[in-house]
C-alpha positions as CSV (number, residue, x, y, z in Angstrom):
1,M,-0.1,-0.1,-0.1
2,K,2.7,2.5,0.6
3,L,4.5,1.5,-2.6
4,V,1.3,2.6,-4.1
5,V,1.1,6.0,-2.3
6,A,4.5,6.6,-3.0
7,G,3.8,5.9,-6.8
8,L,1.1,8.0,-6.9
9,L,3.1,11.1,-5.2
10,L,5.6,10.4,-7.8
11,L,3.5,10.6,-10.8
12,P,3.4,14.6,-11.2
13,G,7.1,14.7,-10.8
14,M,7.7,11.9,-13.7
15,A,5.3,14.2,-15.8
16,S,7.3,17.0,-15.3
17,A,10.3,15.3,-16.2
18,Q,8.7,13.9,-19.3
19,C,7.7,17.4,-19.8
20,E,11.0,18.7,-19.8
21,L,12.4,16.4,-21.9
22,F,9.6,17.3,-24.7
23,K,10.6,20.9,-23.9
24,S,14.2,19.9,-25.0
25,E,13.2,17.9,-28.2
26,V,10.8,20.4,-29.3
27,S,13.1,23.2,-29.0
28,E,15.7,21.3,-31.0
29,V,12.9,21.0,-33.6
30,K,12.5,24.9,-33.6
31,D,16.2,25.5,-33.5
32,Y,16.5,23.3,-36.8
33,S,13.4,24.9,-38.4
34,E,14.7,28.3,-38.2
35,V,18.1,27.1,-39.8
36,V,16.0,25.4,-42.5
37,S,14.0,29.1,-43.3
38,A,17.4,31.4,-42.9
39,N,19.2,28.8,-45.6
40,S,16.0,28.4,-47.7
41,D,16.2,32.6,-47.6
42,S,19.5,32.4,-48.8
43,V,18.6,29.7,-51.6
44,R,15.8,32.1,-52.4
45,T,18.5,34.9,-52.9
46,Y,20.9,33.1,-55.1
47,A,18.4,31.4,-56.8
48,E,16.6,34.6,-57.9
49,I,20.1,36.1,-59.4
50,A,21.0,33.0,-61.3
51,G,17.5,32.2,-62.7
52,Y,17.3,35.6,-64.2
53,A,21.0,36.1,-64.9
54,D,22.1,37.2,-68.5
55,T,25.3,35.3,-68.9
56,F,26.2,31.8,-68.2
57,S,29.1,32.5,-65.7
58,K,26.8,34.7,-63.5
59,A,24.2,32.2,-63.5
60,R,26.1,29.1,-62.6
61,E,28.2,31.1,-59.9
62,N,24.9,31.6,-58.1
63,A,23.5,28.4,-58.7
64,R,26.6,26.9,-57.0
65,I,26.1,29.4,-53.7
66,A,22.1,28.5,-53.7
67,Q,23.3,24.5,-54.1
68,K,25.5,25.2,-50.7
69,F,22.8,26.8,-49.0
70,A,20.3,24.6,-50.2
71,G,22.5,21.6,-48.9
72,E,22.2,23.1,-45.4
73,A,18.7,23.7,-45.6
74,Q,18.7,20.3,-46.4
75,A,20.4,18.6,-43.7
76,A,18.4,20.6,-41.0
77,A,15.4,20.0,-42.5
78,H,16.3,16.4,-41.9
79,E,17.3,17.1,-38.6
80,A,14.1,18.7,-37.7
81,V,11.9,16.0,-39.0
82,S,13.8,13.3,-37.0
83,L,13.7,15.2,-33.8
84,A,10.0,16.0,-34.7
85,G,9.5,12.6,-34.7
86,D,11.3,11.8,-31.2
87,S,9.2,15.0,-29.9
88,Q,6.2,13.2,-30.6
89,Y,6.9,10.4,-28.3
90,Y,7.1,12.9,-25.3
91,A,4.4,14.8,-26.5
92,E,2.2,11.5,-26.1
93,V,4.0,10.8,-22.6
94,C,3.3,14.6,-21.5
95,G,-0.3,14.3,-22.4
96,I,-1.8,17.8,-22.6
97,D,-3.9,18.3,-25.6
98,A,-2.3,21.5,-26.8
99,V,0.9,19.8,-26.3
100,I,0.0,16.7,-28.6
101,T,-1.6,18.8,-31.2
102,N,1.0,21.7,-31.7
103,S,3.7,19.0,-31.7
104,I,1.6,17.1,-34.7
105,E,1.3,20.5,-36.2
106,A,5.4,20.9,-35.9
107,E,6.0,17.6,-37.4
108,S,3.5,18.0,-39.9
109,R,5.3,21.5,-41.4
110,A,8.8,20.0,-40.5
111,I,8.2,17.5,-43.1
112,D,6.7,19.6,-45.4
113,A,9.9,21.8,-45.0
114,R,12.2,18.8,-45.7
115,D,10.4,17.6,-48.8
116,F,10.4,21.2,-50.5
117,A,14.1,21.6,-49.4
118,D,14.9,18.1,-51.0
119,V,13.2,19.6,-54.5
120,A,15.1,22.7,-53.7
121,M,18.7,21.0,-53.4
122,S,17.8,18.3,-56.4
123,N,17.0,21.8,-59.1
124,A,20.1,23.5,-57.6
125,K,22.3,20.2,-58.3
126,K,20.9,20.0,-61.6
127,A,21.4,23.9,-62.0
128,S,25.0,23.8,-61.2
129,A,25.5,20.9,-63.5
130,A,23.9,22.6,-66.8
131,R,25.8,23.4,-69.8
132,K,23.5,25.6,-70.9
133,L,22.0,29.1,-69.5
134,G,18.6,28.0,-70.0
135,D,18.9,24.9,-68.2
136,V,20.7,26.9,-65.3
137,Q,17.8,29.4,-65.5
138,Y,14.9,26.9,-65.4
139,H,16.3,25.0,-62.5
140,M,17.1,27.6,-60.4
141,R,13.9,29.1,-60.7
142,K,12.3,25.6,-59.7
143,S,14.8,25.6,-56.8
144,L,13.4,29.2,-56.2
145,N,9.9,28.2,-55.6
146,A,10.8,25.5,-53.8
147,A,13.0,27.4,-51.2
148,R,10.4,29.7,-50.9
149,E,7.8,26.8,-49.8
150,A,10.1,25.3,-47.6
151,Q,10.7,28.7,-46.0
152,K,6.9,28.7,-45.1
153,S,6.8,25.1,-44.0
154,A,10.0,25.9,-41.7
155,T,8.3,29.0,-40.5
156,A,5.1,27.4,-39.8
157,A,7.3,24.6,-37.5
158,V,8.9,27.0,-35.7
159,Y,5.7,28.5,-34.4
160,A,3.9,25.2,-33.7
161,A,7.0,24.0,-31.9
162,S,7.3,27.4,-29.9
163,D,3.4,26.7,-28.8
164,A,3.5,23.2,-28.3
165,H,6.6,24.2,-26.4
166,Y,4.9,26.7,-24.0
167,S,1.7,24.3,-23.7
168,C,3.7,22.1,-21.9
169,T,3.1,22.7,-18.4
170,H,2.2,20.4,-15.4
171,D,1.7,23.3,-12.7
172,D,-2.2,23.6,-13.2
173,A,-3.0,20.0,-14.7
174,P,-4.2,17.6,-13.2
175,S,-2.0,14.5,-11.6
176,T,-3.1,12.4,-14.5
177,G,-1.2,14.7,-17.0
178,K,-4.3,15.3,-19.0
179,G,-5.0,19.1,-19.0
180,E,-7.2,21.2,-21.1
């Protein structure tokens, strides 16, 4: 009987510890999504220059710079998705409805950002390897559009992760961990 009472007294502490683990994971999702957003913005800048350049050398030079940023966005996006999956587990353990909902949204937006970052990178590679100005421009414009969408999705992931982070509080939640 004493063991049961001790276990019930520890439940709020365990939920709080799980919440701290969740907050750590979802903060990293937010951080990596911010990196995706920033690098996608850089891709957009150089892809636009390359996509509308009047010389092959200018287009190719900017395509290579765009490819570098696209690779960084892509790597960060893949990491954000991986961390979002991990944070989903802790969100379920946390049990607060707002945490679960916002965590799902953060993961969904991170997946979208990853998919668009993959498209941006693929087209940046094709543009960097192209032998004709028209091909460089074509692939850079496709990369530009994908980077724009990756940035929007990553920004949405940042907001959802922030909302999830700030929703995870056990100060006013019942001892079952279910709140709201």
